[in-house]
C-alpha positions as a printed Julia matrix, in Angstrom:
374×3 Matrix{Float64}:
   5.75   27.43   11.12
   6.85   27.66   14.47
   6.88   24.64   16.37
   6.98   25.63   20.22
   6.11   22.17   21.97
   5.13   18.58   21.0
   2.87   16.17   22.78
   2.69   12.43   22.59
  -0.08    9.92   23.82
  -1.02    6.51   23.04
  -5.15    6.3    21.51
  -7.02    3.68   20.31
  -7.86    2.63   16.53
 -10.75    1.28   15.07
  -9.52   -2.33   16.03
  -9.01   -1.52   19.34
  -5.26   -1.52   18.85
  -3.0     1.39   20.38
  -1.85    3.81   18.19
  -0.17    7.48   18.39
  -1.88   10.78   18.29
   0.33   14.13   18.57
  -0.39   17.62   19.49
   1.8    20.59   17.96
   1.39   23.91   19.75
   2.33   26.96   17.46
   1.54   30.23   19.57
  -2.03   30.31   19.41
  -2.51   27.43   16.82
  -2.73   23.78   17.82
  -2.35   20.6    15.07
  -3.27   17.55   15.82
  -2.46   13.94   14.12
  -3.05   10.6    14.41
  -1.58    7.14   12.8
  -3.71    4.81   11.21
  -2.54    0.99   10.53
  -3.43   -1.64    8.3
  -3.78   -5.36    8.27
  -3.03   -6.4     4.67
   0.75   -4.87    4.9
   3.43   -4.83    1.9
   6.8    -5.52    2.62
   8.15   -2.2     1.33
   6.27   -0.03    3.75
   8.19    2.4     5.93
   9.47    1.01    9.23
   7.07    0.5    12.09
   8.62    0.33   16.02
   6.76   -0.51   19.04
   4.85    2.47   20.41
   6.65    2.71   23.65
   9.88    2.19   22.04
   9.45    4.99   19.53
   7.98    7.55   22.32
  10.76    6.95   24.33
  13.2     7.24   21.93
  11.41   10.39   20.28
  11.59   11.99   23.76
  15.27   11.84   23.81
  15.64   13.7    20.37
  12.18   16.03   21.15
  14.2    19.14   21.29
  15.18   19.12   17.74
  11.67   19.34   16.62
  11.14   22.75   18.3
  11.79   25.93   16.12
  10.89   27.08   12.48
  10.2    24.75   10.18
   8.11   24.35    6.74
   6.58   20.74    5.96
   9.46   19.66    4.05
  11.97   20.44    6.33
   9.95   18.84    9.15
   9.04   15.63    7.19
  12.79   15.46    6.34
  13.84   15.64   10.02
  11.41   13.02   10.57
  12.64   10.7     8.12
  16.4    11.16    9.07
  14.88    9.96   12.65
  12.72    7.1    11.0
  14.68    4.02   12.17
  14.62    5.24   15.72
  10.78    6.51   16.17
   9.18    4.22   13.41
   6.27    5.31   10.71
   3.39    5.13   13.29
   5.24    8.14   15.08
   6.36   10.17   11.74
   2.81    9.9    10.19
   1.31   11.15   13.33
   3.71   14.24   13.74
   3.67   15.12   10.16
  -0.3    14.88   10.2
  -0.02   17.15   12.93
   2.3    19.75   11.15
   0.2    19.8     8.38
  -3.27   20.34   10.24
  -1.28   23.59   11.34
  -1.12   24.93    7.73
  -3.98   23.33    6.36
  -5.83   26.63    5.31
  -2.9    27.9     3.51
  -2.92   24.36    1.49
  -6.41   25.22    0.78
  -5.61   28.12   -1.1
  -3.59   25.89   -3.46
  -5.91   23.33   -4.6
  -8.15   23.7    -7.6
 -11.38   22.78   -6.12
 -12.08   19.68   -8.06
 -13.06   16.96   -5.53
 -12.17   13.28   -5.82
 -14.72   10.63   -6.22
 -15.16    8.49   -2.88
 -14.43    4.85   -3.59
 -16.42    3.21   -0.94
 -15.9    -0.6     0.24
 -19.6    -2.32    0.07
 -18.7    -6.21    0.79
 -15.44   -7.19    2.54
 -13.65  -10.35    3.21
  -9.89  -11.49    2.89
  -7.81  -10.32    6.11
 -10.06   -7.74    6.72
 -12.79  -10.6     7.85
 -15.7   -11.68    5.75
 -16.47  -14.74    3.54
 -14.99  -13.83    0.23
 -11.33  -14.24   -0.63
 -11.39  -10.68   -2.42
 -10.63   -8.25    0.17
 -12.87   -5.46   -0.85
 -15.91   -4.98   -3.51
 -15.74   -1.34   -4.38
 -18.16    1.13   -5.41
 -17.19    4.23   -7.38
 -20.37    6.43   -8.08
 -18.38    8.46  -10.86
 -21.85   10.3   -12.24
 -22.5    11.98   -9.14
 -22.98   15.75   -9.27
 -21.47   16.63   -5.77
 -19.85   15.08   -2.77
 -22.84   14.8    -1.11
 -24.83   13.02   -3.49
 -21.82   10.57   -4.24
 -21.54    9.61   -0.32
 -25.22    8.95   -0.22
 -24.8     6.97   -3.27
 -22.51    4.45   -1.89
 -24.5     4.39    1.61
 -27.9     3.87   -0.17
 -26.37    0.68   -2.11
 -24.42   -0.45    0.96
 -28.07   -0.51    2.84
 -29.92   -1.77   -0.04
 -27.53   -5.09   -0.05
 -28.04   -5.51    3.61
 -31.8    -5.13    3.41
 -32.44   -7.09    0.01
 -30.28  -10.03    1.39
 -31.17  -10.12    5.03
 -30.52  -13.94    5.35
 -27.24  -13.79    4.04
 -26.01  -10.81    6.01
 -23.54  -11.76    8.92
 -22.49   -8.33    9.72
 -19.74   -5.63    9.0
 -15.83   -5.93    8.94
 -12.69   -4.02   10.33
 -13.58   -1.62    7.68
 -17.33   -1.26    7.97
 -18.02   -3.13    4.86
 -20.58   -5.86    4.89
 -19.9    -9.28    5.38
 -22.26  -11.65    3.61
 -22.46  -15.39    3.07
 -21.9   -14.97   -1.08
 -18.3   -16.44   -2.72
 -16.4   -14.48   -4.86
 -18.59  -14.31   -7.98
 -21.63  -14.4    -6.26
 -20.77  -11.49   -4.21
 -19.47   -9.65   -7.69
 -22.8   -10.6    -9.45
 -25.02   -9.16   -6.67
 -23.51   -5.97   -6.01
 -23.14   -5.66   -9.99
 -26.79   -5.54  -10.53
 -27.62   -3.14   -7.72
 -25.06   -0.8    -8.8
 -26.37   -0.99  -12.1
 -29.26    0.5   -10.87
 -27.32    3.5    -9.58
 -25.15    4.01  -12.39
 -22.27    3.35  -10.29
 -18.49    1.97  -11.42
 -17.49   -1.33   -9.53
 -14.11   -2.28   -8.7
 -12.21   -4.97   -5.93
  -9.1    -4.87   -4.24
  -7.99   -8.85   -3.96
  -4.91   -8.1    -1.77
  -3.48  -10.7    -3.59
   0.14  -10.88   -1.6
  -2.28  -12.34    1.57
  -3.46  -15.12   -1.06
  -0.12  -15.7    -2.37
   2.01  -19.07   -0.57
   4.49  -21.2    -2.2
   4.45  -20.13   -5.65
   0.03  -20.21   -6.09
  -2.69  -17.84   -5.45
  -4.71  -19.89   -2.74
  -8.51  -19.48   -2.44
 -11.16  -21.17   -0.19
 -11.73  -23.65   -3.24
  -8.95  -23.98   -5.33
  -5.1   -22.69   -6.23
  -3.82  -20.99   -8.86
  -0.51  -20.75  -10.67
   0.55  -17.48  -11.75
  -0.7   -17.68  -15.48
  -4.14  -18.89  -13.88
  -4.6   -16.06  -11.81
  -4.14  -13.28  -14.8
  -7.19  -15.38  -16.63
  -8.78  -14.93  -13.63
  -8.87  -11.35  -12.91
  -9.06  -11.05  -16.58
 -12.34  -12.67  -16.93
 -13.53  -10.99  -13.85
 -12.78   -7.46  -15.47
 -15.07   -8.62  -18.53
 -17.57  -10.44  -16.71
 -18.49   -7.75  -14.19
 -17.11   -4.88  -16.14
 -14.81   -3.85  -13.31
 -13.3    -0.33  -13.51
 -11.03   -0.5   -10.82
  -8.65   -3.68   -9.61
  -6.56   -3.33   -6.95
  -3.34   -5.88   -5.83
  -4.67   -8.56   -8.21
  -1.06  -10.17   -7.91
   1.43  -10.46   -5.43
   3.86   -7.55   -4.9
   6.77   -9.03   -6.57
   4.6   -10.51   -9.55
   5.65   -7.8   -11.87
   4.6   -10.13  -14.81
   1.21  -10.82  -13.97
   0.54   -6.38  -13.15
   2.58   -5.99  -16.76
   0.61   -7.93  -18.76
  -2.89   -7.3   -17.11
  -1.91   -3.39  -17.37
  -1.08   -4.14  -21.41
  -4.14   -5.47  -21.76
  -6.68   -3.29  -19.8
  -5.37   -0.2   -19.48
  -7.67    1.94  -21.78
 -10.59    0.31  -19.86
  -9.92   -0.31  -16.27
  -7.32    1.4   -13.58
  -4.93   -1.47  -12.6
  -3.79   -0.16   -9.26
  -0.98   -0.98   -6.92
  -0.79   -0.94   -3.48
   1.63   -3.43   -1.84
   3.63   -3.13   -5.23
   4.46    0.46   -4.92
   3.98    1.06   -1.07
   3.91    5.01   -2.19
   7.37    4.74   -2.36
   8.39    7.29   -5.31
  11.33    5.2    -6.63
   9.12    2.2    -6.99
   6.55    3.49   -9.3
   6.46    2.46  -12.98
   3.51    3.05  -15.43
   4.37   -0.1   -17.21
   3.09   -2.24  -14.39
  -0.23   -0.43  -13.21
  -2.11    2.83  -14.21
  -2.99    3.68  -11.01
  -1.36    3.64   -7.55
  -2.68    3.37   -3.71
  -1.5     6.53   -1.9
  -1.29    5.77    1.99
   0.69    8.23    3.9
   1.94    6.04    6.55
   3.52    3.6     4.0
   6.26    6.27    3.31
   5.63    7.96    6.85
   5.27   11.75    5.83
   2.68   14.3     4.22
   5.45   15.19    1.72
   6.36   11.51    0.85
   2.78   11.01   -0.14
   2.59   14.33   -1.76
   5.67   13.88   -3.7
   4.35   10.24   -4.73
   1.16   11.73   -6.23
   2.91   14.31   -8.28
   5.33   11.61   -9.63
   2.16    9.57  -10.5
   0.42   12.35  -12.35
   3.81   12.89  -14.23
   3.9     9.25  -15.08
   0.06    9.29  -16.24
  -1.16    7.17  -13.6
  -3.73    7.78  -11.45
  -3.28    8.38   -7.55
  -6.04    6.93   -5.49
  -5.53    8.31   -1.6
  -6.43    5.67    0.69
  -7.2     4.88    4.22
  -6.4     1.86    6.23
  -8.26   -0.91    8.04
  -7.17    0.25   11.64
  -8.59    4.01   11.61
  -8.94    7.08   13.73
 -10.97    9.83   13.24
  -8.19   12.06   11.95
  -9.49   13.39    8.64
  -6.24   15.02    7.42
  -6.2    12.43    4.42
  -9.65   14.17    3.12
  -7.2    17.46    2.77
  -4.55   15.43    0.91
  -6.99   13.7    -1.51
  -8.19   16.95   -2.85
  -4.9    16.66   -5.39
  -6.57   13.01   -6.49
  -9.08   11.56   -8.9
 -10.25    8.85   -6.25
 -10.5     8.91   -2.46
 -10.72    5.37   -0.89
 -12.43    6.09    2.37
 -15.17    3.37    3.05
 -18.68    3.92    3.35
 -19.55    3.16    7.25
 -18.8     3.6    10.81
 -15.74    5.59   11.88
 -14.9     6.0     7.9
 -17.71    8.51    8.12
 -14.94   11.3     9.71
 -13.58   11.3     6.73
 -16.49   11.42    4.46
 -18.3    14.01    6.66
 -14.88   16.29    6.63
 -15.63   16.27    2.51
 -18.69   17.81    2.85
 -17.2    20.65    4.7
 -14.64   20.97    2.76
 -17.15   21.18   -0.02
 -18.93   24.2     1.52
 -15.46   25.78    2.33
 -14.14   25.65   -1.05
 -17.18   27.16   -2.2
 -17.25   29.93    0.15
 -13.45   30.42   -1.28
 -15.09   31.35   -4.78
 -12.99   28.01   -6.2
 -16.46   26.42   -7.35
 -15.99   22.8    -6.05
 -16.83   20.09   -8.42
 -16.51   16.25   -8.48
 -13.72   15.11  -10.86
 -14.15   13.25  -13.98
 -12.33   10.0   -15.21
């Protein structure tokens, strides 16, 4: 793909924070990409810079990015300049380049769609009453992508209506903020999820809870060994199928013990643990991995991590961030994964509606779209 010209601008994400949008011109084609940002971020994520500094530095080297490139070549050039422009710019630029060629990408996918993993009740640093950052729904029995998205919405709406007196609003990710504690929230969602034959999951974002050698909940402090027991009990009591970041990013022992115990019953998923870095993947620590392109800085980096995870027998989960834009690039990338963690409501609907369009497009291409099975 020939890059003729690149434009940069500052826009706002779903939290009202400044982020970057880029436009790449190639003949009569235009590719646009914008970068999300996270509230709970791991220490191993790709380097961020202030937008003003990144844009200023990029404008000095912009001419390097004009010419003929493959996605891999363009992304390699971005990574070689990561230190000076930051992963917020590299992500937006990589997305924009990808969106020039996404029709070619679609020709390579199998037609199998990921199951949308939706955040129904939120807490932690995303704001809410629970220490658990996300209580998640996985409609694994849905017949098509529309039904899967609709099922998550139905449960989200039913909880809001059934517990009106406990409903306090929505958080950064459009998840319900309910006046529930951890176990109460798990119990209520578990009961309603059973009615819809939906699997349950959580993202604890435990690095945010960990301080001075202990996991600090609102009503208790747990040692590392006690944390293993707590999560194991939650998995058994609420039949959890997906557990993300149950330990802080350096608690390798906790991850290894939980994975060993539940690897055939539950997806123990690492986010901060792996930070979408290929060299950090380890199937002994977890049997699933969160893929966030802006953690690694490019589309190529994310795709390499997906490929390596599959080779290791780990389930890759393409994920949004808490500070999102209307960019739907990750809807395309997730067609190589089993699960897509894109939320349920508000700005997240941009990515979910793109799924519905992609389902029709894949059908027109004769690839027989279908929801993948776990």
